Steps between C-alpha positions, in 0.01 A plus 500: 500500500872519556474875558230446785705226639806714522318791657332293774781258556591500884874519561658212674665595834808291412576745215541795756682282753756407234542847350531679827727240647817715420373798694676517832295486814666753719222706642367448862192624689684814619593574133144465383372715806743768399416456123126534572513781762757688263278460209165574676631789724650706235409837328132452617541521875645851456245632247164314496376565853490877423383464145210283585399683807465827305330353194268238657494414870596784723631374836365154445778414248607231731179308443566504116841355583330236714237409237767467235722302738221253577438426126873473445542264797224286375685468158829446687346191657435360153842591387659336812341166413567528118875593570524212752376244248670643177829688611594602144626819331206687337259483801135541369593450136665159569216396746214577256695334205507180718144519621312636195737496197739718312249755369373593843851496638601751233204737585602498863877545421416784250307676785788455733775628255304823459493523880878451540624706204284797612569446855884512445440831310276628777755438773783642287303808437415537862868455586599770256238753622583448881875520428448827305282628789763404751776676305294816425572683836885453418441664156595188305273431211482357148355672198133434434595309185682243723252490784160402322365243261480592136242785440436559876610858612757527228658162577691262266610232745483440882885443547497426867221236446703344224809496721335343806349219280850429358660487836235271633556270197874482543437402870262223402722387219770412761264247671185467717681433820700826470177691415322347794773622744467853364123462511493384859715795614302768315168361629617527866623857422171589350279360767715697756432833313128407507514447866676831539221679309246330725663607818561851400145520342337376815643793690308762291166317434179718542209282587280752333630398161316162531156656542288403311693176450280413202386831323174526334477351147527724189609470143820700399718540193726216643182267549309395811620686820375405847269232625548142434507586122810699549664225719425260209633723236806551711558122552498441123773774466701363798487139381800564275711535825439130603566314172872464576437154666476361142859570458583270777309205310687578176834416674382178659724307257787629709358427842656263747236251642216689304227295673554704816695798366235619260185514724702656779665757270181603327278532799748623736616785275144609432422519876803718564425725213126549602583587845750764391256653233212532749718663778655751248173606356349558854805699604510713168124601519535584865799738447292732245171542351468246216408772248855640530634188338315568163732456205799455740747252364695479826257527777717329757798726448269805477323422831836463685636831354171686574507377860841630565700174449694592187813285598277199552325564172840497311597180689175317414488619134866395461439149627176474298695582180768247585223249603338518167771266370332232706177536283708512186690180603186315569314617188801437277564156641137400451475648151819350371389153639161546310677588175723202553201272534368623176818436334525162673171398362545633141217757513766781474845441327671202658823680572308686774464163676881441510705505832854638510804341646377600851163330434329835482242622255703817413396516135136566618626743767685701220183513280279595797732787596516643150123480438439653851738793423328564171147494668617729776670733262249524212155465637313732738477296834138610550401310202695184597425498884138399434618149383686402805203411722287391210746226385568366842118484582438295192784265582364465853150408374664220277697367797197499723287290255820268465463398854196266410725322237790481726322327788375223266860428402678529838635177620457340147723661219572804719663484858308568815558855619640601839242775523131489396246780445247463783121462447516346168296519268313798630804708551621511144146627386516783747857590404403515120212723574717734714766528239237571236345774710840662547568476118154652431605799715772602263441782257341442159819604334686216700251239363528630141890486520479154637269377224737645240808337665320161499390537141857545408606197700229275339595609171872416566402156637276419192786580267740295725270198507446514125871508442552213742226266349614576139853415604376167656312411202803580273721283714254208499471526112870497462517192729242316293698594179815359640324184600 
């Protein structure tokens, strides 16, 4: 009985208010907008439009971005209300612990930690690949053993990926306000580079490349291509580009006036990102036939070079490489705050939940950095990338269901939010169905990897809870003996 009570015990909001009280609230709306845009508009905007167009959609890739954006925006509305009511470190993990209990909170947190660890490794690997591509014309290169993960093309360790994670960790170690200033500047620089690509790309667009806008459906080695089936398959792949708004919620414990800051930061950054993604995808497929982007890891740079704008290609790629720091800053901030939350609540070792003399969770940051470097260096990324979207989508489904419990408690033991999800209670049902449909569109391999990951998480939690209950019984027995 004690075991079940422990598993389903709902956490008291005061617990998180007290434990997060020492986190310094230094982040403003502009910081969260930069954090969100910097995390969402990262490696994906320079790669996914070409990849998805060639594999699934043809010229209609912008529709896949739009479909994925609509689902992401619906989830963002839920996140905005949740973050407004419960502005604590850990985002969905903390919210679900309060609304449904520790076990369900752990399941969501376990899904998110997979997302953050793999996303950091993903962006670092993307940084490494793009930087090596940028330096190649100047005949500057590293040996294969230091350019790829273990066992991939003769690789032992991706040195550049490890270095960029370490540099980002050092920046975050110094403080969130300093990191935010760097983030804001880099986001502006990256957006300017995207505008430069759009302006130059518009000058060489061939309208014929848009016809037919939605090619006829057929099955290929990559899956569904053309028709609405291809657009659906493309939206499932693209959804990974939009999950960065969760990183904003994870840092809500450091927000100034979170009741207003969080909804504006989450929804505002997503709106900016969606607009940029759709415009870039339309320009890219207009410059060349979509089939020419097949297996092209840098379609934006390639399109600029092939259209006679080599100098612009170098500028855009250089800025995109530098701008990848923004995604690393966002993901590493969010991931370290999540690990801190696990330590704060005792599910992982308590020393992870300790703050340093600057009131920063830097122990968690160090652990996150080390694990991300190991993942990026040892495991083939193709194996790990499948888990990014899957973990986030599972968390989104839990949070969407959580809105029903939240509404019952708002104005009672939980505060009234500054922002509310419209069309309640119909909208949460629609959102859940949409998220599930996107999840179902993932490959069978992704679903298997997700199942394995959750089995590991559940086994760990069972061992943790048995240890906790045994310890509680032992202490109670000792107390009775002393009496």
